[in-house]
Backbone as a ProteinNet text record, in pm:
[ID]
protein_1_A
[PRIMARY]
XXXXXXXXXXXXXXXXXXXXXXXXXXXXXXXXXXXXXXXXXXXXXXXXXXXXXXXXXXXXXXXXXXXXXXXXXXXXXXXXXXXXXXXXXXXXXXXXXXXXXXXXX
[TERTIARY]
5054.2	5049.5	5003.3	4935.7	4889	4917.9	4939.3	4952	4822	4759.5	4636	4674	4645.5	4668.8	4533	4508.5	4380.9	4406.4	4335	4337.6	4204.8	4212.2	4090.3	4094.7	3981.3	3974.6	4051.1	4120.1	4198.1	4110.6	3990	3902	3848.4	3864.8	3818.7	3928.4	4050.3	4162.9	4147.3	4109.5	4099.4	3998.3	3885.7	3785.6	3841.7	3909.9	3968.9	4076.7	4165.3	4274.8	4219.3	4116.7	4058.1	3989.7	3924.4	3860.4	3964.7	4076	4183.7	4243.9	4260.6	4316.1	4224.7	4095	4000.4	4014.1	4061.4	4085.3	4221.3	4301.5	4436.6	4538.3	4499.3	4589.4	4640.2	4758.2	4814.3	4919.7	5010	5113.9	5055.4	5090.5	5049.5	5140.9	5140.1	5215.8	5117.2	5132.8	5039.5	5118.7	5072.8	5134.7	5029.4	5061.8	4972.9	4995.8	4888.7	4898.5	4796.5	4811.1	4712.1	4679	4554.6	4515.7	4374.2	4328.2	4190.8	4142.3	4014.6	3953.1	3890.5	3797.1	3734.4	3653.4	3614.5	3538.2	3626.7	3759.8	3850.9	3883.5	3846	3873.3	3767.7	3775.8	3678.5	3748.1	3708.3	3774.3	3760.6	3858.4	3984.4	4094.7	4063	4163	4175.6	4229.8	4235.7	4279.3	4376.3	4421.7	4374.4	4311.1	4255	4344.3	4355.5	4436.3	4368	4444.7	4396.9	4506.8	4479.5	4580.8	4590.1	4711.2	4733	4778.2	4704.3	4737	4789.8	4902.2	4957.3	4965.6	4912.2	4912.6	4944.9	5042.9	5071.2	5008.1	4920	4842.8	4851.4	4818.9	4807.3	4689.2	4697.1	4590.1	4453.7	4448.3	4318.8	4260.4	4339.2	4290.1	4251	4275.1	4252.8	4108.8	4012.4	3871.8	3826.3	3873.1	3837.5	3891.3	4012.9	4074.3	3998.5	3967.9	3893.6	3757.8	3686.7	3555.2	3564.4	3666	3681.8	3707.3	3788.6	3816	3688.6	3617.8	3495.7	3391.7	3369.9	3269.8	3299.5	3426.2	3463	3503	3513	3551.1	3445.2	3341.6	3239.1	3134.4	3114.5	3006.9	2903	2942.1	2850.8	2852.5	2960.7	2972	3109.5	3124.3	3254.8	3363.4	3479.7	3591.6	3612.5	3529.7	3546	3679.5	3734.3	3866	3866.2	3974.5	3996.1	4082.4	4065	4147.1	4210.9	4339.7	4413.3	4471.5	4471.7	4529.1	4636	4758.1	4872.1	4935.4	4992.7	5062.2	5193.5	5227.8	5357.2	5425.4	5546	5615.2	5689.3	5731.7	5797.4	5803.9	5823.9	5846.5	5952.5	6041.6	6147.6	6153.1	6142	6158.9	6309.5	6361.6	6505.7	6561.6	6491.2	6541.7	6565.4	6473.4	6481.9	6514.7	6497.8	6517.8	6395.6	6284.5	6161.9	6117.7	6058.1	6015.4	5868.5	5812.8	5675.4	5575.5	5469.1	5363.3	5417.7	5522.1	5578.2	5636.4	5667.5	5726	5620.1	5493.2	5390.2	5342.4	5265.8	5208.9	5193.4
1352.5	1381.4	1257.4	1284	1175.2	1210	1106.6	1122.9	1076	1163.2	1130.1	1108.6	989.5	956.5	935.9	1007.6	995	964.2	865.2	832.5	884.3	979.6	1041.2	1048.4	1080.8	1105	1232.9	1232.4	1350.2	1475	1459.7	1574.6	1636	1568.8	1622.9	1695.7	1694.3	1749	1896.8	1979.4	2123.3	2152.6	2082.2	2102.3	2062.6	1949.6	1902	1998.6	2039.6	2131.4	2263.1	2318.2	2444.1	2429.2	2316.1	2292.1	2281.6	2215.7	2205.8	2342.9	2422	2557.7	2641.1	2627	2700.2	2659.9	2539.2	2492.9	2538.3	2600.1	2639.4	2529.7	2423.9	2312.7	2333.7	2394.9	2425.8	2323.1	2279.9	2185.8	2048.7	1997.9	1864	1815.9	1687.2	1625.2	1546.5	1555.7	1489.7	1408.3	1285.8	1196.3	1147.3	1139.1	1066.1	916.8	841.7	697.5	625.1	495	410.4	296.9	256.7	146.3	101.8	14.5	-33.2	-68.3	-59.1	-96.2	-233.5	-260.2	-392.1	-419.4	-311.1	-332.8	-386.4	-378.8	-439.6	-354.6	-229.3	-145.3	-163.5	-82.4	-87.1	-141.3	-261	-317.1	-220.8	-204.2	-277.9	-209.6	-110.2	-32.7	-84.7	-198.8	-263.2	-168.3	-80.5	16.6	155.4	226.4	357.3	468.9	579.8	691.8	761.5	789.8	860.7	954.2	1031.7	1111.2	1065	1060.6	1029.7	1158.3	1197.6	1316.3	1269.7	1325.5	1295.8	1425.9	1423.6	1541.2	1495.4	1557.7	1530.5	1644.1	1606.8	1706.4	1683.1	1787.4	1775.9	1685.5	1614	1521.1	1588.7	1714.2	1782.7	1821.7	1811.4	1847.6	1727.7	1607.6	1487.4	1477.2	1487.1	1469.9	1578.9	1702.8	1812.1	1785.6	1734.2	1704.4	1590.6	1485.9	1373	1419.4	1498.3	1548.2	1632.6	1718	1802.6	1717.6	1614.5	1527.1	1455	1399.1	1325.3	1416.4	1534.8	1628.1	1666.2	1672.1	1721.5	1614.4	1489.1	1381.8	1272.6	1278.9	1173.1	1201.4	1100.8	1105.5	996.9	902.6	794.3	680.6	671	562.8	496.9	372.9	307.8	393	394.2	470.8	604	634.9	761.4	768.5	655.7	654.5	598.5	626.4	571.2	668.1	668.7	749.6	656.7	678	602.2	701.6	665.3	749.8	668.3	724.6	655.3	741.7	680.7	760.2	816.4	935.2	997.6	1025	977.4	987.9	1119	1180.8	1310.4	1374.3	1504.9	1581.5	1685.1	1709.9	1807.5	1897.5	2027.4	2123.6	2142.6	2102.7	2105	2246.2	2344.8	2482.5	2539.1	2511.4	2575.5	2480.5	2350.4	2253.6	2235.1	2306.5	2289.6	2143.9	2098	1958.1	1949.1	1829.8	1802.5	1892.6	1929.8	2013	2144.8	2197.4	2325.4	2315.5	2197.1	2179.2	2159.7	2155.2	2119.6	2236.7	2326.3	2437	2558.4
-1980.8	-2121.7	-2197	-2308.5	-2394.2	-2538.9	-2618.2	-2762.2	-2825.3	-2899.3	-2970.5	-3116.6	-3166.1	-3306.1	-3371	-3479.2	-3549.1	-3695.4	-3746.2	-3888.5	-3944	-4038.1	-4089.6	-4241.7	-4300.1	-4444.1	-4476.5	-4589.3	-4629	-4638.7	-4690.7	-4713.3	-4583.3	-4471	-4343.1	-4266.1	-4318.7	-4243.6	-4209.8	-4305.1	-4277.1	-4167	-4167.5	-4061.5	-3925.7	-3919.9	-3794	-3746.8	-3837.6	-3802.4	-3747.9	-3812	-3766	-3630.9	-3608.2	-3478.4	-3367.4	-3395.8	-3296.7	-3269.1	-3373.2	-3355.8	-3265	-3280.7	-3195.7	-3048.9	-3023.9	-2886.7	-2834.8	-2920.7	-2882.2	-2903.2	-2973	-3003.2	-3145	-3157.4	-3288.1	-3329.9	-3238.2	-3281.1	-3315.8	-3432.9	-3473.2	-3583.1	-3605.1	-3712.9	-3797.5	-3929.8	-4021.4	-4123.3	-4145.9	-4243.5	-4341.6	-4471.1	-4561.4	-4539.3	-4524.1	-4501.9	-4588.9	-4599.8	-4666.4	-4571.7	-4572.5	-4485.8	-4513.4	-4426	-4436.3	-4298.3	-4280.5	-4154.2	-4165.3	-4077.9	-4076.1	-4202.2	-4272.8	-4395.5	-4507.8	-4491.8	-4587.5	-4708.4	-4708.6	-4825.1	-4931	-5033	-5141.1	-5264.7	-5310.4	-5428.1	-5546	-5630.2	-5630.9	-5549.5	-5471.3	-5396.4	-5255	-5234.8	-5104.8	-4993	-5018.2	-4919.3	-4961.1	-4867.6	-4898.1	-4844.6	-4917.1	-4868.2	-4751.1	-4648.4	-4528.9	-4482.4	-4379.7	-4311.7	-4167.9	-4116.1	-3975	-3907.6	-3804.6	-3726.9	-3592.5	-3549.4	-3417.4	-3339.1	-3216.6	-3130.8	-2989.3	-2925.9	-2785.1	-2705.3	-2610.8	-2537	-2386.6	-2313.8	-2168.8	-2137.4	-2025.4	-1988	-1987.3	-1940.3	-1929.5	-2066	-2173.6	-2306.6	-2392.4	-2344.1	-2425.6	-2473.6	-2385.3	-2425.1	-2521	-2500.5	-2592.3	-2732.2	-2740.3	-2869	-2937.6	-2864.1	-2921.2	-2971.9	-2891.3	-2932.1	-3058.9	-3069.5	-3188	-3312.8	-3298.7	-3413.3	-3455.5	-3360.4	-3393.4	-3457.7	-3399.8	-3454.3	-3599.2	-3634.7	-3766.5	-3866.8	-3824	-3915.5	-3926.5	-3843.9	-3845.9	-3953.1	-4037	-4136.1	-4107.8	-4022.2	-3989.8	-4089	-4165.9	-4263.4	-4248.5	-4296.5	-4286.8	-4352.4	-4289.5	-4341.5	-4272.4	-4171.4	-4099.2	-4027	-3985.6	-3923.4	-3783.5	-3713	-3579.5	-3501.6	-3368.5	-3278.9	-3176.7	-3153.1	-3052	-2952	-2824.7	-2719.9	-2648.2	-2642	-2582.3	-2474.2	-2371.8	-2269.9	-2324.5	-2278.9	-2311.2	-2178.3	-2162.8	-2034.9	-2017.3	-2127.4	-2115.8	-2252.9	-2253.5	-2375.4	-2342.4	-2435.6	-2415.2	-2537.6	-2515.5	-2624.9	-2644	-2757.9	-2782.7	-2770.1	-2825	-2827.1	-2688.5	-2592.6	-2460.5	-2347.5	-2370.7	-2264	-2174.9	-2205.2	-2125	-2131.6	-2020.2	-2011.8	-1973.5	-1998.2	-1959	-2029.7	-1958.3	-2016.5	-2070	-2009.2	-2055	-2195.3	-2239.7	-2373	-2481.7	-2444.7	-2543.4	-2627.7	-2568.8	-2648.2	-2565
[MASK]
+++++++++++++++++++++++++++++++++++++++++++++++++++++++++++++++++++++++++++++++++++++++++++++++++++++++++

């Protein structure tokens, strides 16, 4: 299992969410965040509003999820965002006690 964290523009969220849904990836967590990349933000707004999406997926779905995010959030200009992929050692569905991939989606 992997955790995919994506920082994207707020206005691209619906496109990304719909693309993930088409892949069968419905569970996700979204946070409003502020930050800046290497460009340093746009003065006078040093920190720019973005959304952070967190999705825990099966190993075989990681590349599909990354591709869907890139296809729907890339504009080719600074501020498009960033994707991070982290290992997940286990997942447990509290309601049923299911573990691992069975607890995901």
